[in-house]
KOLSE-896540 format. One record per residue (C-alpha): residue in one letter; chain; residue number from 1; z, y, x. Coordinates in nm, 3 decimals, m for minus. Layout:
N
+------+------+--------+---------+---------+---------+
! loti ! tipa ! zadren !       w !       v !       u !
+------+------+--------+---------+---------+---------+
!    a !    A !    NUM !       Z !       Y !       X !
...
+------+------+--------+---------+---------+---------+
This chain:
225
+------+------+--------+---------+---------+---------+
! loti ! tipa ! zadren !       w !       v !       u !
+------+------+--------+---------+---------+---------+
!    x !    A !      1 !   0.002 !  m0.048 !  m0.007 !
!    x !    A !      2 !  m0.138 !   0.321 !   0.117 !
!    x !    A !      3 !   0.140 !   0.621 !   0.155 !
!    x !    A !      4 !   0.052 !   0.997 !   0.184 !
!    x !    A !      5 !   0.371 !   1.142 !   0.425 !
!    x !    A !      6 !   0.387 !   1.390 !   0.617 !
!    x !    A !      7 !   0.686 !   1.657 !   0.701 !
!    x !    A !      8 !   0.479 !   1.892 !   0.894 !
!    x !    A !      9 !   0.221 !   2.120 !   0.755 !
!    x !    A !     10 !  m0.142 !   1.980 !   0.756 !
!    x !    A !     11 !  m0.450 !   2.097 !   0.826 !
!    x !    A !     12 !  m0.589 !   2.284 !   0.488 !
!    x !    A !     13 !  m0.872 !   2.063 !   0.291 !
!    x !    A !     14 !  m1.164 !   2.195 !   0.237 !
!    x !    A !     15 !  m1.188 !   2.395 !  m0.086 !
!    x !    A !     16 !  m1.467 !   2.117 !  m0.265 !
!    x !    A !     17 !  m1.212 !   1.857 !  m0.154 !
!    x !    A !     18 !  m0.932 !   2.016 !  m0.332 !
!    x !    A !     19 !  m1.109 !   2.143 !  m0.661 !
!    x !    A !     20 !  m1.226 !   1.776 !  m0.688 !
!    x !    A !     21 !  m0.884 !   1.657 !  m0.694 !
!    x !    A !     22 !  m0.752 !   1.917 !  m0.909 !
!    x !    A !     23 !  m1.035 !   1.836 !  m1.148 !
!    x !    A !     24 !  m0.898 !   1.480 !  m1.181 !
!    x !    A !     25 !  m0.552 !   1.547 !  m1.205 !
!    x !    A !     26 !  m0.607 !   1.896 !  m1.443 !
!    x !    A !     27 !  m0.630 !   1.584 !  m1.754 !
!    x !    A !     28 !  m0.249 !   1.474 !  m1.666 !
!    x !    A !     29 !  m0.125 !   1.805 !  m1.684 !
!    x !    A !     30 !  m0.296 !   1.973 !  m1.980 !
!    x !    A !     31 !  m0.215 !   1.670 !  m2.200 !
!    x !    A !     32 !   0.197 !   1.703 !  m2.121 !
!    x !    A !     33 !   0.166 !   2.077 !  m2.175 !
!    x !    A !     34 !  m0.036 !   2.025 !  m2.509 !
!    x !    A !     35 !   0.173 !   1.727 !  m2.605 !
!    x !    A !     36 !   0.464 !   1.934 !  m2.556 !
!    x !    A !     37 !   0.361 !   2.239 !  m2.759 !
!    x !    A !     38 !   0.250 !   2.016 !  m3.063 !
!    x !    A !     39 !   0.580 !   1.870 !  m3.127 !
!    x !    A !     40 !   0.765 !   2.233 !  m3.120 !
!    x !    A !     41 !   1.070 !   2.183 !  m2.943 !
!    x !    A !     42 !   1.228 !   2.515 !  m2.897 !
!    x !    A !     43 !   1.248 !   2.617 !  m2.525 !
!    x !    A !     44 !   0.973 !   2.648 !  m2.290 !
!    x !    A !     45 !   1.170 !   2.462 !  m1.998 !
!    x !    A !     46 !   1.524 !   2.356 !  m1.897 !
!    x !    A !     47 !   1.677 !   2.448 !  m1.564 !
!    x !    A !     48 !   1.752 !   2.117 !  m1.362 !
!    x !    A !     49 !   2.112 !   2.169 !  m1.323 !
!    x !    A !     50 !   2.125 !   2.184 !  m1.720 !
!    x !    A !     51 !   1.950 !   1.793 !  m1.752 !
!    x !    A !     52 !   2.245 !   1.555 !  m1.844 !
!    x !    A !     53 !   2.336 !   1.320 !  m1.518 !
!    x !    A !     54 !   2.151 !   0.999 !  m1.667 !
!    x !    A !     55 !   1.836 !   1.181 !  m1.693 !
!    x !    A !     56 !   1.824 !   1.344 !  m1.366 !
!    x !    A !     57 !   1.971 !   1.064 !  m1.158 !
!    x !    A !     58 !   1.899 !   0.679 !  m1.163 !
!    x !    A !     59 !   2.238 !   0.541 !  m1.037 !
!    x !    A !     60 !   2.387 !   0.259 !  m1.174 !
!    x !    A !     61 !   2.206 !  m0.084 !  m1.222 !
!    x !    A !     62 !   1.838 !  m0.092 !  m1.231 !
!    x !    A !     63 !   1.588 !  m0.060 !  m1.568 !
!    x !    A !     64 !   1.302 !  m0.264 !  m1.575 !
!    x !    A !     65 !   1.013 !  m0.062 !  m1.596 !
!    x !    A !     66 !   0.632 !  m0.099 !  m1.686 !
!    x !    A !     67 !   0.429 !  m0.223 !  m1.381 !
!    x !    A !     68 !   0.744 !  m0.422 !  m1.229 !
!    x !    A !     69 !   0.710 !  m0.802 !  m1.136 !
!    x !    A !     70 !   0.968 !  m1.042 !  m1.267 !
!    x !    A !     71 !   1.097 !  m1.362 !  m1.200 !
!    x !    A !     72 !   1.206 !  m1.583 !  m1.506 !
!    x !    A !     73 !   1.425 !  m1.900 !  m1.415 !
!    x !    A !     74 !   1.571 !  m2.131 !  m1.690 !
!    x !    A !     75 !   1.778 !  m2.343 !  m1.546 !
!    x !    A !     76 !   1.668 !  m2.714 !  m1.531 !
!    x !    A !     77 !   1.372 !  m2.585 !  m1.733 !
!    x !    A !     78 !   1.081 !  m2.563 !  m1.510 !
!    x !    A !     79 !   0.847 !  m2.522 !  m1.789 !
!    x !    A !     80 !   0.991 !  m2.247 !  m1.955 !
!    x !    A !     81 !   0.995 !  m2.058 !  m1.616 !
!    x !    A !     82 !   0.769 !  m1.818 !  m1.432 !
!    x !    A !     83 !   0.822 !  m1.688 !  m1.043 !
!    x !    A !     84 !   0.599 !  m1.374 !  m1.145 !
!    x !    A !     85 !   0.549 !  m1.213 !  m1.413 !
!    x !    A !     86 !   0.391 !  m0.854 !  m1.461 !
!    x !    A !     87 !   0.569 !  m0.601 !  m1.727 !
!    x !    A !     88 !   0.283 !  m0.473 !  m1.901 !
!    x !    A !     89 !   0.166 !  m0.174 !  m2.012 !
!    x !    A !     90 !   0.319 !  m0.178 !  m2.358 !
!    x !    A !     91 !   0.689 !  m0.246 !  m2.208 !
!    x !    A !     92 !   0.646 !  m0.621 !  m2.309 !
!    x !    A !     93 !   0.623 !  m0.950 !  m2.093 !
!    x !    A !     94 !   0.448 !  m1.293 !  m2.186 !
!    x !    A !     95 !   0.709 !  m1.573 !  m2.138 !
!    x !    A !     96 !   0.612 !  m1.930 !  m2.215 !
!    x !    A !     97 !   0.722 !  m2.076 !  m2.549 !
!    x !    A !     98 !   0.793 !  m1.696 !  m2.620 !
!    x !    A !     99 !   0.487 !  m1.528 !  m2.589 !
!    x !    A !    100 !   0.536 !  m1.128 !  m2.604 !
!    x !    A !    101 !   0.892 !  m0.989 !  m2.517 !
!    x !    A !    102 !   1.028 !  m0.656 !  m2.469 !
!    x !    A !    103 !   1.123 !  m0.612 !  m2.138 !
!    x !    A !    104 !   1.089 !  m0.220 !  m2.039 !
!    x !    A !    105 !   1.384 !  m0.024 !  m2.034 !
!    x !    A !    106 !   1.664 !  m0.283 !  m2.011 !
!    x !    A !    107 !   1.869 !  m0.421 !  m1.727 !
!    x !    A !    108 !   1.787 !  m0.758 !  m1.588 !
!    x !    A !    109 !   2.102 !  m0.907 !  m1.692 !
!    x !    A !    110 !   2.042 !  m0.727 !  m2.055 !
!    x !    A !    111 !   1.687 !  m0.892 !  m2.038 !
!    x !    A !    112 !   1.795 !  m1.220 !  m1.939 !
!    x !    A !    113 !   2.043 !  m1.201 !  m2.222 !
!    x !    A !    114 !   1.762 !  m1.158 !  m2.463 !
!    x !    A !    115 !   1.564 !  m1.461 !  m2.340 !
!    x !    A !    116 !   1.889 !  m1.680 !  m2.363 !
!    x !    A !    117 !   1.916 !  m1.581 !  m2.737 !
!    x !    A !    118 !   1.561 !  m1.642 !  m2.807 !
!    x !    A !    119 !   1.531 !  m2.002 !  m2.625 !
!    x !    A !    120 !   1.862 !  m2.118 !  m2.769 !
!    x !    A !    121 !   1.571 !  m2.255 !  m3.071 !
!    x !    A !    122 !   1.448 !  m2.495 !  m2.776 !
!    x !    A !    123 !   1.713 !  m2.554 !  m2.557 !
!    x !    A !    124 !   2.083 !  m2.601 !  m2.640 !
!    x !    A !    125 !   2.280 !  m2.358 !  m2.429 !
!    x !    A !    126 !   1.999 !  m2.187 !  m2.201 !
!    x !    A !    127 !   2.109 !  m2.044 !  m1.854 !
!    x !    A !    128 !   1.836 !  m1.767 !  m1.773 !
!    x !    A !    129 !   1.804 !  m1.575 !  m1.479 !
!    x !    A !    130 !   1.545 !  m1.257 !  m1.411 !
!    x !    A !    131 !   1.518 !  m1.142 !  m1.078 !
!    x !    A !    132 !   1.281 !  m0.800 !  m1.005 !
!    x !    A !    133 !   1.056 !  m0.954 !  m0.732 !
!    x !    A !    134 !   0.836 !  m0.655 !  m0.703 !
!    x !    A !    135 !   0.925 !  m0.315 !  m0.826 !
!    x !    A !    136 !   0.653 !  m0.101 !  m0.963 !
!    x !    A !    137 !   0.552 !   0.227 !  m0.711 !
!    x !    A !    138 !   0.712 !   0.508 !  m0.761 !
!    x !    A !    139 !   0.399 !   0.682 !  m0.807 !
!    x !    A !    140 !   0.393 !   1.084 !  m0.908 !
!    x !    A !    141 !   0.148 !   1.341 !  m0.963 !
!    x !    A !    142 !   0.189 !   1.703 !  m0.709 !
!    x !    A !    143 !  m0.021 !   1.984 !  m0.835 !
!    x !    A !    144 !  m0.072 !   2.330 !  m0.794 !
!    x !    A !    145 !   0.014 !   2.526 !  m0.495 !
!    x !    A !    146 !   0.055 !   2.274 !  m0.275 !
!    x !    A !    147 !  m0.165 !   2.204 !   0.035 !
!    x !    A !    148 !  m0.271 !   1.841 !  m0.020 !
!    x !    A !    149 !  m0.226 !   1.796 !  m0.460 !
!    x !    A !    150 !  m0.268 !   1.452 !  m0.539 !
!    x !    A !    151 !  m0.115 !   1.111 !  m0.642 !
!    x !    A !    152 !   0.159 !   1.004 !  m0.405 !
!    x !    A !    153 !   0.419 !   0.646 !  m0.395 !
!    x !    A !    154 !   0.744 !   0.772 !  m0.289 !
!    x !    A !    155 !   1.055 !   0.570 !  m0.194 !
!    x !    A !    156 !   1.282 !   0.500 !  m0.497 !
!    x !    A !    157 !   1.552 !   0.793 !  m0.533 !
!    x !    A !    158 !   1.313 !   1.044 !  m0.381 !
!    x !    A !    159 !   1.338 !   1.385 !  m0.530 !
!    x !    A !    160 !   1.144 !   1.704 !  m0.538 !
!    x !    A !    161 !   1.144 !   1.796 !  m0.214 !
!    x !    A !    162 !   0.980 !   1.457 !  m0.100 !
!    x !    A !    163 !   0.710 !   1.508 !  m0.374 !
!    x !    A !    164 !   0.662 !   1.864 !  m0.219 !
!    x !    A !    165 !   0.671 !   1.703 !   0.169 !
!    x !    A !    166 !   0.449 !   1.473 !   0.070 !
!    x !    A !    167 !   0.166 !   1.686 !  m0.042 !
!    x !    A !    168 !   0.179 !   1.887 !   0.269 !
!    x !    A !    169 !   0.433 !   2.179 !   0.211 !
!    x !    A !    170 !   0.423 !   2.453 !  m0.029 !
!    x !    A !    171 !   0.091 !   2.677 !  m0.054 !
!    x !    A !    172 !   0.049 !   3.011 !   0.066 !
!    x !    A !    173 !   0.075 !   3.158 !  m0.309 !
!    x !    A !    174 !   0.329 !   2.957 !  m0.417 !
!    x !    A !    175 !   0.578 !   3.113 !  m0.655 !
!    x !    A !    176 !   0.910 !   2.950 !  m0.537 !
!    x !    A !    177 !   1.097 !   2.993 !  m0.858 !
!    x !    A !    178 !   0.847 !   2.805 !  m1.032 !
!    x !    A !    179 !   0.849 !   2.493 !  m0.991 !
!    x !    A !    180 !   0.837 !   2.228 !  m1.291 !
!    x !    A !    181 !   0.861 !   1.905 !  m1.347 !
!    x !    A !    182 !   0.697 !   1.725 !  m1.663 !
!    x !    A !    183 !   0.840 !   1.397 !  m1.773 !
!    x !    A !    184 !   0.831 !   1.200 !  m2.073 !
!    x !    A !    185 !   1.105 !   0.943 !  m2.241 !
!    x !    A !    186 !   1.358 !   1.241 !  m2.231 !
!    x !    A !    187 !   1.462 !   1.332 !  m2.554 !
!    x !    A !    188 !   1.740 !   1.078 !  m2.728 !
!    x !    A !    189 !   1.547 !   1.040 !  m3.033 !
!    x !    A !    190 !   1.258 !   0.876 !  m2.879 !
!    x !    A !    191 !   1.028 !   1.185 !  m2.946 !
!    x !    A !    192 !   0.739 !   1.115 !  m2.663 !
!    x !    A !    193 !   0.723 !   1.480 !  m2.602 !
!    x !    A !    194 !   0.751 !   1.547 !  m2.226 !
!    x !    A !    195 !   1.038 !   1.772 !  m2.147 !
!    x !    A !    196 !   0.915 !   2.075 !  m1.846 !
!    x !    A !    197 !   1.241 !   2.154 !  m1.596 !
!    x !    A !    198 !   1.199 !   2.392 !  m1.382 !
!    x !    A !    199 !   1.379 !   2.436 !  m0.995 !
!    x !    A !    200 !   1.473 !   2.708 !  m0.787 !
!    x !    A !    201 !   1.346 !   2.653 !  m0.423 !
!    x !    A !    202 !   1.676 !   2.819 !  m0.290 !
!    x !    A !    203 !   1.822 !   2.594 !  m0.466 !
!    x !    A !    204 !   1.674 !   2.309 !  m0.341 !
!    x !    A !    205 !   1.668 !   2.403 !  m0.010 !
!    x !    A !    206 !   2.080 !   2.442 !   0.039 !
!    x !    A !    207 !   2.105 !   2.110 !  m0.143 !
!    x !    A !    208 !   2.282 !   2.212 !  m0.409 !
!    x !    A !    209 !   2.419 !   1.967 !  m0.644 !
!    x !    A !    210 !   2.189 !   1.922 !  m0.962 !
!    x !    A !    211 !   1.905 !   2.053 !  m0.814 !
!    x !    A !    212 !   1.834 !   1.866 !  m0.487 !
!    x !    A !    213 !   2.011 !   1.548 !  m0.635 !
!    x !    A !    214 !   1.762 !   1.513 !  m0.902 !
!    x !    A !    215 !   1.541 !   1.191 !  m0.833 !
!    x !    A !    216 !   1.206 !   1.140 !  m0.970 !
!    x !    A !    217 !   1.076 !   0.856 !  m1.180 !
!    x !    A !    218 !   0.757 !   0.666 !  m1.211 !
!    x !    A !    219 !   0.515 !   0.866 !  m1.377 !
!    x !    A !    220 !   0.631 !   1.226 !  m1.299 !
!    x !    A !    221 !   0.409 !   1.549 !  m1.266 !
!    x !    A !    222 !   0.542 !   1.795 !  m1.019 !
!    x !    A !    223 !   0.364 !   2.119 !  m1.071 !
!    x !    A !    224 !   0.395 !   2.420 !  m0.820 !
!    x !    A !    225 !   0.275 !   2.758 !  m0.965 !
+------+------+--------+---------+---------+---------+
């Protein structure tokens, strides 16, 4: 897997190359913005320091996401087991005997319990173990006033500063108080509209809690104006 990472300032891409990247990424950003406006949220954005801990940080037990590869082992039941099952984009996995089972958004232990309950129709007191054998890459999009806008694979736990560094740093015309994150899956009522979260460069660079400790998630879009 190719990773884009650089802490130094790279050479500026040609104008044609950069425009090509921006054209490919523009539909992503436009889609996020239109969807957010269409759902009529009252505030234009939230400051990063206002976001609850569970939305800003991924601490705690790992939760399965679309694209992960999991192993399902049913003790003494090889025909019900599978070494590698990829979580589909609809959040489900295909399991022997059970067909489609919801997997995204729960911990491996939760999924084990879910499968155990379903398998009781076939086995008495089944013992099920679920393991994430290949986590989905932490892929985020970075657009706007950075030197290398694009889509990057970052390490789990990466934050806004890591994303900006991967994109070559802030551009010459970047506004240091207009750094935004667009994220789906924020609203507790399940509303699909993305939230727009705003960051201040000085708070990020000073490592302030609630700003620099904010962790990215797969599918996030970072916008530097």
